[in-house]
N, C-alpha and C positions, 0 to 999 in steps of 0.2 A: 504494499499499500504506499504509494508515493506521496499522497496528500493526507491531511488529517481526515478522518471519516465524515466529519460534519460538512466538508466541502465537496465531497464526491457524491455522485448519484447513488441512490439506494441500490440499484442493480449491480453497480461496480463494487460497492462495499460487500455485497453478498458474494460476488465472484472472487474478490480478493480474500475473503474469509473461507473460501473453499466450501460453500454451502449454498443450497437454494432455500426457498421459502418453506419447504417441507421439514427442514431441520437436519441435524446431524444424526448419524447412526449411533447406537449405543457403543459400539466398538471404537468409533472415532472419538466420541466424547471421552471414553476412558483414557485413550492415548493422549488427548490434549490435557486431561486433568493431571496425568503423570508429568507432563512437560511444564505446565503452568502452576501446578499446586492448587489447593482448595481456594474457593472464593471467600477468603476470610482475612481479617486484619490481624497481623501478628501481635501476640500478647507481649506486653512489656514485662521485664523481670520484676520491677518494683523493689521496694525495700521490705525486708523482713521486720517483724515486731522487735526482734532482738537488736537489729541494726538501728531502728528508730530510737530505741531506749538508750543505746550506747552513744548515739549522736548527741543526746542531751548533755553529755559530760565533756563535749569538745569545746572547752572554754578556758581561757587563761584564769579567770576567777576560780573555777573549779579546781584547776591544776594546783594553784597556790594553796587552796584550802586542803587539798589531799596531801600536799607536802607538809603542811602544818600538822595535820592529823598524824602522819607518820612520825614526825619529830616528837609529838606529844606522847605517843606509845613508847618511843625509845627513851624518853625522859621519865616515864613512869606515871604520867598524868592521863590516866585512862578516861576520866570524866571529860576533859577537854576534847580528846579524840572522839568520844561518843557524840558529843554535842555537834562537832564539825560534821561527822558522818551523817547524822540525822538531817542536818540542813542540806547537805549535798544530795542525799537520796530524795528528800521531799521535793527539792527543785526538779530533779530528774523526773519524778512521777508526774508533776504538773505538766512539764513539757511533753512527755510521752502521751498523756491522755489527749492533748490538743493535736498532736501530729499523727496519731495513729491512723486516722481516716484521710490522710493527705493523698496526693495525686494518684488517681485511678483512671486517667483519661483514655488510655488505650483500651482498657476493658470496656468502657462505655462505648467506644467506637465499635467494638465487636458486637455489642448488644443492639446496635442500630441496624444490623444486617437483617433483611427479611428472612424469616425462617423457612419459607417454601417459595417455589416459583412454578408457574405453568409454562412448560417448555415443549417444543415440538421435537420428538425423538422417533426415528424410524418411521416418519410420516404420520405419527399419531400425536395427539395432545395428552401429555401426562404431567402429573405434579411431582416435583423432586425437591429435595433439600436445596436451598439456595446456595449452600456451600459447594454443591456439586456442579454448579454452572461453569462453563468454560468459554473462552473466546470462540465465536462461531455459532453458539447456541442461538436458536430463535425462540424468544420469550414472548408470551402474550400478556398484555397488561390491560386492566379495566379499572373502573372507579374504586377508590379506596386502597389500591395496591401500593405497597412500598416497592420502589424500583430495586431489584436485587443486584444489579451490576450496571456498569456503564454500557450504553448501547446506541446504535444508529437505528433510527426509525425506518422501517421498510413498508409500513402501512399504518395509517392513523385516521380515526374518525372522531372529530370533535374533541381532540385530546388537549387537556390542560393539566399542568403539573405544578405543584407547589414546591418551588426550589429555594424557599426563604432560608432554610437551614444551611444551604450550600453557597448561594449567591447573594443573599440579602435582599432579593427582590421581594417587595411586600405583597404582591398579588400573584395568583397563579398565572403562569405563562402559557400561551398557546403554542402547540407543537405541530409540526407537519413534516412531510418527507422531503420537501425541497431542500437542496443543499444551500449552505450559506457560505459567506466569504471565509477563506482559510484563516484570516487574521481576526475573525470575530471573537470578542471576549466571551468568557464562559456563559454569562447571563444572556447572551444573544445567539447562542447556538441552538436554534429552534428545531434542528433536525436530530438532536441528541437528547437522551435522558440519562440521568446520573444516579448512581447508587445512593440509597438512603433518602432520596426525594420521594414525594407522594403524588399519586395520580388523583386529581380532584374531579375529573370529568372525562368521559370518552373512553375509547378503546384503541389499542395499538399492537402492532407486532414489531419486535425489536431484535436486531442481530447484535449479540454481545460483542463488544470491542475490547473490553478490559475487565478483569476480575481482581479481587483481593487487593493487594497493595499497589497494583497498577492503576486502580481507579482514582478519581479525583479525591474521594474520601481517604483512600490509602495514602495518597501523597501528603495529605494533611496529617495523617497518623505518623508518617516518617518525620515530618517537620516537628511535630509535637514531641516525639521521642528524642529528637536531637537538641531540644531546647533545654538549656541549663537553668537550674533554679537560681533566682536572683534574691539578694538580700534587700530587705527594706532599709530605709535610712536608720531607723532605731536599732535594728539588728547590727548593722555595720558599726554604728557609733558605740554601742555597748561592748561590742567585741574589741574595738580599738581601746576603749576605756579599760577593759579587763587586761589587755596586753600591756598597757601603760602601767597599770597598778602592779601587775606581776613583775615587770622589769624593775619597777621602783622598789618592790620588796627585796628582790635579789641584790639590787644596788645597796640598800640599807644594810642588809645582812653582811654584804661584803665589806661594808665600812665599820659596822659596830662590832662584829665578832672579833676581828683582829685587835680592835681597840681594847675590848674587855680582856682578852687574853693577855695583851701587853700590860694591862693594869693588874694582872694577877687574879682576876675573877675566876672562880672554879668553873670547870666545863659544864656542870649541870646548870649553874646560874646563867652561863652564857647561852646554853641551848634554850632555856626557858625565856630569856630575853628575845632571842631570835624568833621563837614561836609567837611571843606576844606581839612583836613588830608585824609578823605576817598576819595575825588575826586582826590587829588594829588597822592595817592598811587595806584589808579586803572587806568591802561591804557585802558580807556573805548572804544577806537577805535580799540583795538587789535583784537577782534573777527571779526569785520567787515573787517578790513584790511587783515587779514589772509584769510577770505572767498573770498574777491575780488581778491587778489593776486592769490589764487588757481584757481579762475574762469578764470583769464587771462591766466594762464598756461593751463587750459582746452582748451581754444580756440586755443592756439598755437599748442597744441598736436593734436587736431582734424584736423588741417591743415596738420599734419604729420601722419595721419591715425591711431591715438590712441584716441578713444572716451572714456572719463572718466565719469563714472556714479556717483561716489562719490568723492567729492572734496578732502578730506584728502588723498585719494589714490595717488594724484599727488606727494605729498611730500614723501609718504611711498615708492613709486617706487624708488625714489632716495636713500632710506635707505636700500634696500634689499641687502643681500650678497649671496643669492642663487636664481637662477632662475630654477624652475622645469618646463620643457617644454615637450609637446607632440611632436611626430615626424611628423606624416602625416599632410601635409599642412602648418606646421609651420616651421620646419627645412627643410622639403622637399616641392616640388611644389604641392603635393596633386593630382597627376595624374600619370598614368603609361606611360612610354616612352620606346621605344626600345633602348637598350644601346649597346648590342653586339650580333653578329651573329656567328654561326659556320657552315661552310660547309666543306666537306671533304678536308682536306689539310690546314686549318687554321682558326684562330679566326679573325673576322673582327670587328673593331670599327665602329659602325654605323655612327658616325659623319664623317667618312672618305669616306663613300659611298653615303651619302644623296645627292640628286640632280643629280645623275648620269644618270637616265633614262629620255627619252623624255616624255613630258607631254601627247603625244597622245597614250601612252600605248605601244609604241615600244621601243626596247632597242637601245641606242646609245652607241658610244664608251665611255669608262671610261675616266675621265680627267687624270687619272694616274694609273699605275699598282698597284694592291692590292695583297699582298702575298696570294698565294693559290687560287686566283680567276681570272677568265678570264679577260684580259684587253681589249678584243674586243668581241662584241656581234653582230652577223650578222643577227640572226633571231629574231622572237618575243620572249618576255621574257620567255615563257614557254619552249623554246628550246635553249636558249642561256646561258647567264651568270647565274651561280647558285644562286647568290644573288638575281637576278631578279626573278628567279623561286621561291625562298623562299618567297620573299615579295609579289609577285603576288598571290601565293597560299594563303598566310595569309590574303590577302584582299578579296579573293573570298570565302574561307571557313570561313565565317564571317557574323554575323547578324547585326553588328553595323554600325553606320554612324559617321562622325566626331564629332557630338554633342550628340549622344544618344547611349546607349547600355552599355555592359559590359566593364569595364575599360581596360582589357587586349585586347579585340577585338578592341576597339577604338584606342589603341596604335598601333595595326597592321595596321589599316586603315591610321593613321597618318604617319607611317613609309613608307608605300607605296607611299603616296602623297609626302613625303619629298624626296623619291628616284626619283620622277618625274612622277609617274603614275597618270593618270586621273582615279580614282577609279570608279566613276560613269560610265565612258565610257567603261572600261574593263568589268564591271559587265553587262552592256547593250549588249556588243558584245559577251560576254560569259555567256549567261543566265543559271541560276540554273534550272536543270530539276528534281532534287530529292535531298533529304538531309536526314541525320541521326543526330538528335539534340544531343547536349551534355547532358550527365547525369553523376551524381556523381559515379554511379556504373560502367559505361562504361569508363569514364575518357577521352573520345575523341569525336570529332565531325567530320562529313564528309559531303561533298556536291558533287553532280554530275553535270557536265557541259558538256553535249554531250558525247563525247567519252573519256573524262578524268574526274577523280574524285580526290578530295583533302581531306586529313585528317590532323587534328591538335589535339594535346592533350598531356597528360603526357608522357614524353620521354620513361619511362620504359614500358609503354603499347604500344606505337606506334612502338618502335624498335622491339618488339616481333613479330609484324606483317609484318616486312620488310624483304625481301629476297635479296634486292640489295640496293646500295647506289649510288647517283649521283656524278660523278667525272668529271675531265677534259675531259675524253674520253667517257662520257656517263655513263649510269648505269652499274655497275659491281657487282659481288657477294659480299654480306655483310657477312663476316665470323666472327668468335668469336672474333678475335682480333679487327676487325672494330667495333663490337658492344661494346666491352670494352672501345675503344677509345671514343665512344659517351657517354658511362656511366661516364667515367672519366671527360669528358668535362662538362657534366651535373652537376656533383658534384662540379666542380670548379666554375661554374656559380652560383650555389646555395650558396656556401661559400661566394660569393661576394654579397649576398643578392638579386640576380636576380631571378625573377620568370621565369621558363624555360618552353617553349613549343617546342614540336617537330613537324615537318611538313613533310608530305610524299604525294605521289600521286600514282595513278594507271595508267597503260598504256592501253588504249582502254577499260577502265572500268572493267578490269579483277579483279575478286575477290570481287567486290563491287556492290551489288544490293540492292535496297530498294523497299518496296512495296508502296511507296507514302504516307504512314501514319506514317513515322518515325520508322517503324519496319524493322530491317535489316534481310534479308534472309541469313541465314548461318553466323551470326555475329561471331560465334566462329571459323568459318573456314576462316575468312578474312585473306588473306595472299598475298604474292608476291607484296607487296607495294615497292615503290622506296623511300628510305629515302633521303630527300633533305637537312635538316639541323636543327639547333637549333636557337631559338630566345630567347634572354635573355632580360627581361624587368625590369625596376626599376622605383620606384618613386624617381626621382632625387633630390638631395639636392639643395636648392635654391643657386644661384650663390653667393649671398652676405652674406650668413649665416656664413660661416667659418670665414670671417673677423669680422663679428659682434660678434661671440663668442669669438674670440681672444681679441676684444676690451673690452668686458665686463670682461674678465678675467684680463686684464691689470688694470681694475678698481677694482680689488679685489673681483669680484663676481664669484662664482662657478656656473657651468652650469650642471644640471642633466636632462637626458632624461628619461621620463617615458612613455612607450608606450604599447599598447595592442598587438603589433606585436610579432612574434616569436623571440627567442633568437638570431638565426643566422642573421636574417635581422637587428635587433637592433644593434648587434655587428658590422656589416659591415658599416651601416650608421654612427654609433658612431665613428668608426675608421676614416672614411672619413672626419668627421667634427672635428677631434681632441679630441673626447671624448673617451679616451683609457681606458685600464684596463679591469677588470672583468665585466661580465654582470650578474646581479641577476635576475632570473626568479620568476614568481609568486609563484611557488611551494616552492622555497627556502624562500621567504618572510614569507609564512605561517608557516614554520618550525622554524622561529627565534622568540625568546622572545623579548619583547620591549627593554630590555637593549642590547641584541645582535644586534638588528636592529639599535639602536643608534650608535653603533660602526661601523656597516657595511656601513651606509650612509656616513661616513667620508672617506671611501675607494673606493666607486664605483660611477661612473658617469652615468651608464645606467642600467635601470630596464625594463625588458621585460615581456610580458604576464601579465600586471598589471590589476587587477580588481579594481572596485571602492574602495573596502575596502583596497586594497594594496596601492592605491594612498594616501588615508587618513592616513594610518599607516606610510608611508615614510615621508609624510609631518609632522606628529606629531613627528617622530624621529628627523627630522631636527630642528624643533622648540624646542624640549627638549634639543637640543645642543646649545640653545640660538642663533639660526640662524633666520634671518628675510627673509621670503620666499615669492617669487612671483611664483604663479602656473598658468600655462596655460592649457586650455582645450577647447573642442568644443562639447562634447557629453553630454547626460543625465548623463552618468556615472561619468562625471567630476564635476558635480554640488556640491557634498559635499566637495570635496577637494578645489574647487574654493572659497566656502564660508568660509572654515576654514583657508585658507591661509591669510598671512598678506596682500597680494595683489593678488586678483583673476583676471586673464587676460583671457577673452574669445575670441574665434575666430569670427569675424564678417561675413565672407563669408561662412564658413562651419559650424559654430556653431549653436547649437539648441537654441531655445528661453530660455530653462531652464538654459543652461550654461550662456547665456548673462545676464539673470536676477540675477543669483547668483554671478556675477562677480563685480569687481570694475572698470575694464577697459576692453573695447572691441577693438580689433585690426581690423580696417576696411580692411586691406589687408592680414590678417592671417600670417604675416611675422615676424619671429624672429628679423630681423634687426630693425623693428619698436619698439620692446621692448628695444633694446639697445638705440635707440634715446629717448624713453620715460624715461629711467633711467637717461640719460644725462639731459633731461629737468627737471626731478624730483630733481636732485642734484642742478641744477641752481636755481630752485625755493626755495629749502631749504636754499641756500646761501642768497637769497633775504629775505626770512622769518627771517633768523638769523640777517640780517642787520637791518630790521625795528624793531624787538624785542629788539635788543641791543639799538637802537636809542630811542625807546619809553621808555624802562625801565630806561635808563640813565636820561631821562628828568624827569620821575616820581620820581626817587630817589632824584634828586636835588630839586624837588618841595617839597617833604616830608621833607627833611632836612631843607630847608629854612623856611617852615611854622612852623615846630616843634621848631627849635632853636629860631626863632623870637618870637614865642608864649611864650617861657620861659622868654623873655625880657618884655613880656606883649603887643607885637604888633601882629596884624593880617595883615600881609604885602601883602598877595595875597588871596583875598576872593574867594569863590568857583566859582563864575561866571567867574572870570578872569582865574582861573585854567582850567575850562572847555573850555574856548576859546583857551587857550594855547594848550590843548590836541587836540582840534578840528583842529587847524592849523597844529600841528606837526603830529598827528595821521591820518590826512586826506590826502590831495592831495600829500604832499611830501612823506609820508610813502607809499601811494599807488603807486606813481611813481617809488619807489624802486622795485616794483614788475615787472616793465618793464625793469629792468637792464638786459643786456645780460650776458650769462654765461662767466666765466673766461676761459682762454685757457687751464687750467690744470684740469678742472672739472672731466674728465674721466681718469685722471692719479692718482687720490687719492684712497686710500682704503675706504671702507664703514665706516661710523661712528660706534664707539663702541655702541651696542644697549643699554648698561647700562649708556651711557653718554647722558644726556638730552640736550635739546637745549640751556639751560643756562649752558654752559660749562665754563672752566677756562678762556678762552679768553673773553667770554661775561662778566663774573664777573669782569675781569680786566678793560674792557671798561666801564661798568656801574659804578663800584666803582671809577675808576680813574677820569673819566670825571665828575662824580657826585660830587666828592670831589672838583675838580677844579671849577665847576660851583657854588657850594655852597659857597666856600670861596670868589670867586669874587663878587657874588651877595650880600653876607652879608657885605663885605667891602664897596660895593657901597651903601648899605642901611645905614651903619654907617656914610659914607661921606655925604649923602643927609640929614640925620636926624640932624647931627651937633648940638646936644643939644636940638632939638625940643621935645616938650612934647608928641607928637603922630605922627602917620603916616598920612600924608595929601594925598589928591587925587593926587597931583603932584608926591609925592614920590612913591605912588602905580603905577602910570602910568609909571614912569621911570623904576621901577623894572620889571613891566609887559612887557614893550616894549623891554628892554634890554635882558630879558630872551628869548623872541621870536627870536630876532636876533642871539643870541648865539646858539640857537638850530639849526637854518638853517646853521650856519657855521659848527657845529659839524656833520651835515648830510654828508658832503663830506669827513670828516675824517673817519667816520664809513665805507663808501664805499671803501676808500683806504685800509682799513684793509682786505677786501675780494678780493683785487687786481682787482677791477673794474676800467676800464679806466675812467678818470675823465670826459671827454667830450663825453662819449658813449651813454648818455641817454638825448635826448633833452626834453623829457616829464618832467624830474626832474627839469630842469631849468624853464620850464613853470609853474610847480607846485609851486616852491619857489616864483617866481614872482607873481603868483596869490594869494598866502597866504600873502605875504607882502602887496599887495593891500588891502586885507581884513583887515589887521591890521591897515592900514592907515585910512580905513573907520571907524573903531572903534574910532580912535583918532580925526578925523576931521569931523564927521557927528553927527547928533543927537543920534546915537547909543551909543555914549559915556556916555549918562546918565544912560543907563542900566548897563554899565560896570564900572562906577565910575572913568572915565578917564577924562583927560584934554588934550587940544592940546599942542604939544611940539614945541618948537622953534628950530632955526638953531643951537644954542649953545647946546641945549639938545641932538640933533642928533650927535653933535661932541663928547659929552661924550659917547654916545652909541657906536660910531665908535672906540673911544679910548679903551673902555672896550673889544670890539671884537678883536682889534689888540693885546691886552695883552693876551687874553685868547686862541686864536688859536694856538700860539706856545706851550702853555702848553698842549692843546689837542693833538698836534702832538707828543710831548714827551711821553704822555701816549700811543699813538698808536704804536710808535716804540717799547716800552717795551712789549706791548701785542703781537705784531707780533713775537718778539723773543720768548716769552712764547709759542705761537702757534707752532712755528717751533720745539721747544724742544718736545712738546707733539706729534707732527706729527712723528718725528724721533722715538720716543719711541713706538708709536702704529702702525708704518707702517707695512703693510702686505707684506710678500715675494711675493705673487701673484700680488700685485699691482705694486711693483717696483717704487713707488713714494711716495712723502710726502702725509700725510693726510691733511684734511681740516684745 
């Protein structure tokens, strides 16, 4: 076969396949199956549960903690080792539970295969397993069938196929046997059908041209399998943070251990100091708190119709600065609806006439006059108001019901019902006595109802068969000027992205006769029809989407529409939603180099006729421009782009299993407005992550500084078990309660974060460094006061340092929240967490647990000292916070995006 099958005549494709229309023999089919393999998508190996669990421990933070646990065992401090091990395992379990159901895209692709197929073998029609099909098989298709393999049509009657899952085309497409241009994009190859698409109307015979992984779906499977997993910004930043802390601990140990040996400190004391430094440096609760905070966000987002499959995607949604969205069902309602009508004399907005007719099928007076349309209707709809004639004809010349059938026909049924017709009743009272089914060659459909027949179809075809047009005064001659008016109105409707149907009827059945088997007698001679009008249908934009797009734009997020629909439809919908400018089609994308496409994506909001490869290229061009991209999709064709995106967002209602499994987030309502809300939730969660990372690191910096400086004096002031307990109290309930903080009022008025700016930004460094210095100075001053010439650190001194440090951390917690403009009294869980943690601290001081922590009970006077230290330290913390907020405001002003129109975070 020298040309692609869609461009060769059907008989040549059959000949090149070595088969005729009677099909292959059983023997030939077996030989070809041995050569080509089964008609299946290869299964990916996937990750085992053990591999997923072990992956949770691939972190610098975990490695440092495990090293500290090993040192603790060597030093004979089993309690320290057990506490570290419990923390490490708990974090691993959290991560494992969330990742266990991760990527299963290839398995879903396998499930899309039709289980059986009707095929011609040995001159007979038989049903076989779809996996047994081979190139050259002749397959028969009919309404409702899932296409089992890629194939060239060799016979077709009224065939329409829903290819949305593969091409993104929002409506079923007509198919026929005529060849098309060799360079035609996938969505325009009308002579082909493709595996995993669905037949919505008609019948066909197909010679199979590709099976298994050689199909278009198979190509997507290979591309999906080759796609590497990408890290979200938070994952990468936390990994960098862990690596930095790990290297810092190694550096500190390399510095402190030789110094202590040089000073003659015994090896056990040196080892305990090294362990304490490791524990002090590592915020061991950070991974678990991040996981639990994101999980809390997941629950909230699920209540808001956004189901998160991978926890880090919650934060990543809040970091995106471009949303690439599909059109059908996401920006639009995903259904066809009658938008405008035209009858001789005027255009009618359907919303103005809906509900005008009586529910019993008779016409009633209009609620108000409509330009160019009768304001009174005295007879039945077929003889009265032309709008009623138009809608009644559309409901009768129709095979759909309100819930089933072709989308355009369902729209006509819905429109008639909205006008007030009882469709079931008028169909029963005006039964169909004959019909001419729609075909892609004929481009029209006709039904006979007693002495009247109705026709609907492509305007250019129907108008040619009309000799008259229905007017106020009844049918009058349709002259050239009238025909041109209809053609002009058709073009205007099409320019507004409306799918246009023309409706006509015959009087007394003249010129319209069928033989009862769908064959029209004298079809070429059909004439003398009365033209009634035009129906313009549209997949309407969701009412809330325009505001949601504007809201995301105010937040500094660009919106790009990528659709499989044609350029005209994409342009009209884009303009209505505020996505203006040029529209780039799939052909233009193919003609652009990577560098040219990188420039083009900065100028264009709408891409039409986009194939799977086009989506991936547009996504890659945006990412090459350092953009953080969220990509929406619902079909098999969207899976590679969803998986390559920084955040893949699948549709939950219309989406295929493949798209859902390849995504990070699934929208349960398929609504773009839900994305906007998810972005807001993601930003709020990042605020909360920022707060507890700043809070945890500031505590760890102070712990390291205190242990390090005290060790230089020869004192081990905070042993590892006390440091672990401090971290458990501060990294535990209070830090987790920060995850429940509500979002600040300006969260969607900020521009996105600079993708090159990590979570540890200048503001965080100011908080960590400033409060760390304050805490260290205060605690070392308290240590000097308590020692007062003593030879060593007693249990009492350790208890005072230990307890005072805990109290200071709880005071600092509220200062850190103030930095992110969180209302002080907005989180009741935080107060409960602080109270619970203080209770635990008292338990360590006043129960037998104190023996394990080397503590003693404190008296009233001791608590007075603790309160005094807190009173001195809090004002210093607030001074640091004021300076950090000023620094943040300067950075926000410097980085503010014109699109956002507000300060940054």
